[in-house]
VMD Tcl script that draws the C-alpha trace (Angstrom):
set ca {
  {-10.46 -14.91 15.86}
  {-9.49 -17.11 12.96}
  {-6.56 -19.63 13.48}
  {-3.22 -18.11 12.20}
  {-1.71 -19.85 9.45}
  {1.88 -21.25 10.38}
  {4.35 -19.70 8.00}
  {7.68 -17.93 7.89}
  {7.69 -14.03 7.48}
  {6.45 -13.09 4.20}
  {8.49 -10.15 2.59}
  {8.86 -7.90 0.25}
  {5.87 -5.56 -0.13}
  {5.13 -2.00 0.96}
  {1.70 -0.64 1.76}
  {-0.45 2.47 1.36}
  {-3.32 2.35 3.83}
  {-6.38 4.52 4.71}
  {-7.85 4.34 8.13}
  {-11.44 5.75 8.20}
  {-13.27 6.78 11.35}
  {-16.24 4.41 12.30}
  {-18.64 7.26 11.48}
  {-17.84 6.72 7.77}
  {-19.34 3.25 7.68}
  {-23.14 2.70 7.32}
  {-24.79 0.21 9.56}
  {-24.70 -2.74 10.05}
  {-20.95 -2.59 8.89}
  {-20.27 0.10 11.45}
  {-21.45 -2.27 14.13}
  {-19.19 -4.81 12.95}
  {-16.20 -2.68 13.13}
  {-17.09 -1.14 16.61}
  {-17.16 -4.84 18.03}
  {-14.01 -5.81 16.12}
  {-11.96 -2.83 17.40}
  {-12.54 -3.87 21.04}
  {-10.90 -7.29 20.41}
  {-7.96 -8.07 22.53}
  {-5.76 -9.40 19.76}
  {-5.89 -8.07 16.35}
  {-4.04 -9.58 13.24}
  {-0.86 -7.99 11.52}
  {-0.20 -7.44 7.96}
  {2.00 -10.62 7.99}
  {-1.26 -12.68 9.11}
  {-3.07 -11.40 6.08}
  {-0.34 -12.27 3.71}
  {0.07 -15.78 5.21}
  {-3.72 -16.36 4.76}
  {-3.59 -15.23 1.25}
  {-0.74 -17.39 0.50}
  {-2.31 -20.48 1.98}
  {-4.93 -20.28 -0.66}
  {-2.37 -20.83 -3.36}
  {-1.41 -24.32 -1.90}
  {-4.46 -26.31 -3.11}
  {-4.60 -27.64 -6.51}
  {-5.80 -25.91 -8.52}
  {-4.91 -22.84 -6.57}
  {-7.43 -20.38 -5.10}
  {-6.08 -17.01 -6.38}
  {-9.00 -14.90 -4.68}
  {-10.96 -15.84 -1.52}
  {-14.33 -17.24 -2.08}
  {-15.62 -14.75 0.73}
  {-14.62 -11.24 1.49}
  {-12.54 -10.83 4.63}
  {-14.17 -9.34 7.67}
  {-10.89 -8.37 9.20}
  {-9.09 -4.80 9.32}
  {-6.32 -2.93 10.91}
  {-7.29 -0.68 13.60}
  {-5.86 2.82 14.66}
  {-6.94 5.11 17.36}
  {-5.96 8.75 16.69}
  {-6.86 11.71 18.73}
  {-9.60 9.69 20.67}
  {-10.98 8.53 17.27}
  {-11.15 4.90 16.39}
  {-10.39 4.28 12.68}
  {-10.24 1.08 10.70}
  {-8.75 0.03 7.34}
  {-10.73 -3.01 6.15}
  {-8.61 -5.51 4.28}
  {-10.96 -6.24 1.45}
  {-8.64 -9.02 0.52}
  {-10.99 -10.49 -2.05}
  {-11.35 -7.11 -3.93}
  {-7.52 -6.58 -3.80}
  {-6.91 -10.17 -5.07}
  {-8.89 -9.60 -8.03}
  {-7.11 -6.28 -8.74}
  {-3.81 -7.80 -8.26}
  {-4.60 -10.77 -10.48}
  {-5.20 -8.37 -13.42}
  {-1.60 -6.86 -12.99}
  {0.14 -10.17 -12.91}
  {0.48 -10.37 -16.81}
  {2.75 -7.46 -16.62}
  {4.71 -8.56 -13.84}
  {5.46 -12.38 -14.62}
  {6.52 -14.07 -17.87}
  {3.56 -15.99 -19.38}
  {5.22 -19.42 -18.77}
  {5.86 -18.68 -15.12}
  {2.16 -17.25 -14.80}
  {0.73 -20.09 -16.49}
  {2.70 -22.58 -13.99}
  {1.56 -20.54 -11.08}
  {-2.05 -19.88 -12.02}
  {-3.23 -21.83 -15.06}
  {-5.05 -20.05 -17.58}
  {-8.52 -21.72 -16.91}
  {-8.27 -20.49 -13.37}
  {-7.46 -17.07 -14.50}
  {-10.36 -16.78 -16.84}
  {-12.93 -18.12 -14.27}
  {-11.52 -15.67 -11.65}
  {-11.77 -12.69 -14.09}
  {-15.39 -13.67 -15.04}
  {-16.20 -13.80 -11.30}
  {-14.81 -10.31 -10.83}
  {-16.70 -8.83 -13.85}
  {-19.98 -10.12 -12.37}
  {-19.04 -9.07 -8.88}
  {-18.25 -5.34 -10.40}
  {-21.65 -5.25 -11.94}
  {-23.16 -5.49 -8.50}
  {-20.56 -3.24 -6.83}
  {-19.52 -0.46 -9.21}
  {-18.17 2.07 -6.55}
  {-16.02 -0.52 -4.76}
  {-12.45 0.51 -3.81}
  {-9.69 -0.87 -1.68}
  {-8.42 0.73 1.45}
  {-5.01 -0.72 1.00}
  {-2.59 -0.42 -1.96}
  {0.35 -2.78 -2.34}
  {3.72 -2.27 -4.05}
  {6.19 -5.21 -4.22}
  {10.02 -4.49 -4.20}
  {9.63 -0.72 -4.03}
  {7.75 2.17 -2.64}
  {6.25 4.24 -5.55}
  {7.87 7.88 -5.34}
  {4.42 9.39 -5.63}
  {3.44 7.74 -2.27}
  {6.18 9.83 -0.54}
  {4.44 12.96 -1.68}
  {1.65 12.38 0.85}
  {3.72 12.28 3.77}
  {6.52 14.29 5.49}
  {9.69 13.52 7.19}
  {8.78 14.60 10.59}
  {5.85 11.80 10.45}
  {8.51 9.19 9.89}
  {8.61 6.46 12.53}
  {11.41 4.02 12.27}
  {11.91 1.17 14.82}
  {15.11 -1.00 14.39}
  {14.89 -4.71 14.80}
  {14.99 -5.77 18.49}
  {15.30 -9.06 20.20}
  {11.99 -10.81 19.67}
  {10.64 -8.00 17.35}
  {10.69 -6.94 13.81}
  {12.08 -3.80 12.22}
  {9.41 -1.24 11.18}
  {9.31 2.01 9.18}
  {6.23 3.77 8.42}
  {4.73 7.38 7.99}
  {1.17 8.42 9.02}
  {-0.55 11.62 8.36}
  {-4.08 13.15 8.52}
  {-6.07 12.84 5.16}
  {-6.47 16.71 4.92}
  {-2.47 17.05 4.93}
  {-2.16 14.10 2.44}
  {-4.63 15.61 -0.14}
  {-3.03 19.16 0.43}
  {0.36 17.89 -0.40}
  {-0.94 16.04 -3.46}
  {-2.54 19.22 -4.91}
  {0.59 21.39 -4.15}
  {2.94 18.75 -5.67}
  {0.76 18.55 -8.86}
  {0.78 22.30 -9.42}
  {4.56 22.39 -8.95}
  {5.04 19.53 -11.23}
  {2.69 20.54 -13.92}
  {4.30 23.93 -13.99}
  {7.63 22.55 -14.41}
  {7.32 19.44 -16.72}
  {3.64 19.24 -18.03}
  {3.55 15.44 -17.89}
  {5.20 12.39 -16.74}
  {4.88 9.21 -14.64}
  {4.99 10.94 -11.40}
  {2.29 13.26 -12.37}
  {0.13 10.49 -13.59}
  {0.86 8.49 -10.33}
  {0.04 11.46 -8.32}
  {-3.27 12.05 -10.06}
  {-4.19 8.48 -9.65}
  {-3.46 8.47 -6.02}
  {-5.12 11.78 -5.42}
  {-8.38 10.56 -6.87}
  {-8.28 7.46 -4.67}
  {-7.75 9.60 -1.62}
  {-10.91 11.61 -2.50}
  {-13.01 8.49 -2.04}
  {-12.51 8.59 1.75}
  {-13.68 10.49 4.65}
  {-11.83 13.67 5.34}
  {-11.15 12.66 8.98}
  {-9.26 9.61 7.82}
  {-5.56 8.88 8.30}
  {-3.03 7.77 5.43}
  {-0.29 5.48 6.18}
  {2.66 4.45 4.13}
  {4.17 1.29 5.67}
  {7.48 -0.15 4.21}
  {6.09 -3.61 5.36}
  {8.06 -6.53 4.37}
  {10.77 -4.36 2.66}
  {12.49 -3.98 5.91}
  {13.57 -7.65 5.66}
  {15.54 -6.94 2.38}
  {17.20 -3.78 3.43}
  {20.08 -3.39 5.99}
  {19.42 -1.56 9.16}
  {21.98 1.32 8.36}
  {20.12 1.95 4.87}
  {16.67 2.03 6.66}
  {18.01 4.48 9.23}
  {19.44 6.62 6.51}
  {16.46 6.44 4.34}
  {14.63 9.68 4.36}
  {12.79 9.44 1.05}
  {9.98 11.65 1.86}
  {12.49 14.45 2.77}
  {14.04 13.92 -0.62}
  {10.73 14.16 -2.50}
  {9.79 17.30 -0.53}
  {13.14 18.83 -1.34}
  {12.74 18.06 -5.05}
  {9.35 19.53 -5.24}
  {10.36 22.75 -3.23}
  {13.32 23.13 -5.79}
  {10.79 22.82 -8.64}
  {8.73 25.49 -7.19}
  {11.63 27.79 -6.76}
  {12.76 27.23 -10.37}
  {16.02 25.32 -9.13}
  {16.15 22.58 -11.89}
  {19.62 21.46 -10.74}
  {18.32 20.86 -7.06}
  {15.30 19.00 -8.37}
  {17.27 16.70 -10.67}
  {19.66 15.96 -7.83}
  {16.95 15.05 -5.33}
  {15.27 12.96 -8.08}
  {18.30 11.22 -8.97}
  {18.94 10.42 -5.38}
  {15.56 8.69 -5.02}
  {15.97 6.88 -8.21}
  {19.15 5.29 -7.44}
  {18.03 4.34 -3.97}
  {14.81 2.62 -5.22}
  {16.38 1.16 -8.28}
  {18.78 -0.67 -6.10}
  {16.18 -2.08 -3.84}
  {14.02 -3.17 -6.92}
  {16.94 -4.88 -8.69}
  {16.88 -7.29 -5.70}
  {13.81 -8.92 -7.18}
  {15.89 -10.41 -9.97}
  {18.46 -11.70 -7.54}
  {15.97 -13.60 -5.45}
}
mol new
graphics top color blue
foreach p $ca { graphics top sphere $p radius 0.5 }
foreach p [lrange $ca 0 end-1] q [lrange $ca 1 end] { graphics top cylinder $p $q radius 0.2 }
display resetview
């Protein structure tokens, strides 16, 4: 296993992951993941972030790894081993394309000079020509959890572990792919019947198309990741955003506009307060 990069805990990102069964992968990749899943020690999401940040330290920085990662997250569910490949290089390219809308240009130029960004974008275009069907198994969101992600999961699938001595807090949801797809379809129908269009619908359409790319026996995981480091324990304990989303959609389906508005306002207020912390750091 590669040596870990020594670094403090890296916050403040949440993740939406898909774990596919080994049968979904063609050989020889399937063989690699079969052997990988038997390792005694497997890396965490913090290990992945630390390695990515280490590439930004050289001058000039390396915004995208030269080689694709051969690491993954591993899950065993109902006796079936599933893996979620990191695909760090692909995700790095995609994240780089989103940076102009996130950082002011002077800051972006200081972090990643224009010549580095242009070369990286050219590399990505050439790679896409050879890999037109490539897609990531992991989606990342900094400083908040997109509301459409909560549609995929249910409150009873919520797993919250408070911080303990020598350990980290965690908050995640995990659900079978068939359930996630069913919830997307039902939510889209309710939303389109009620409001026709909007950012929540657009986000759901996008995430629904992404889920269709994977094996039907996969699992979907929503992980608060590093966000648990910026939220107080009592706020995490009281956070039932998936239940609020389900309540709002049920209200729409029943024609209860006031109930839907109340649930939506509760969600927006909660996550606006989290996202505003970005500007305070």
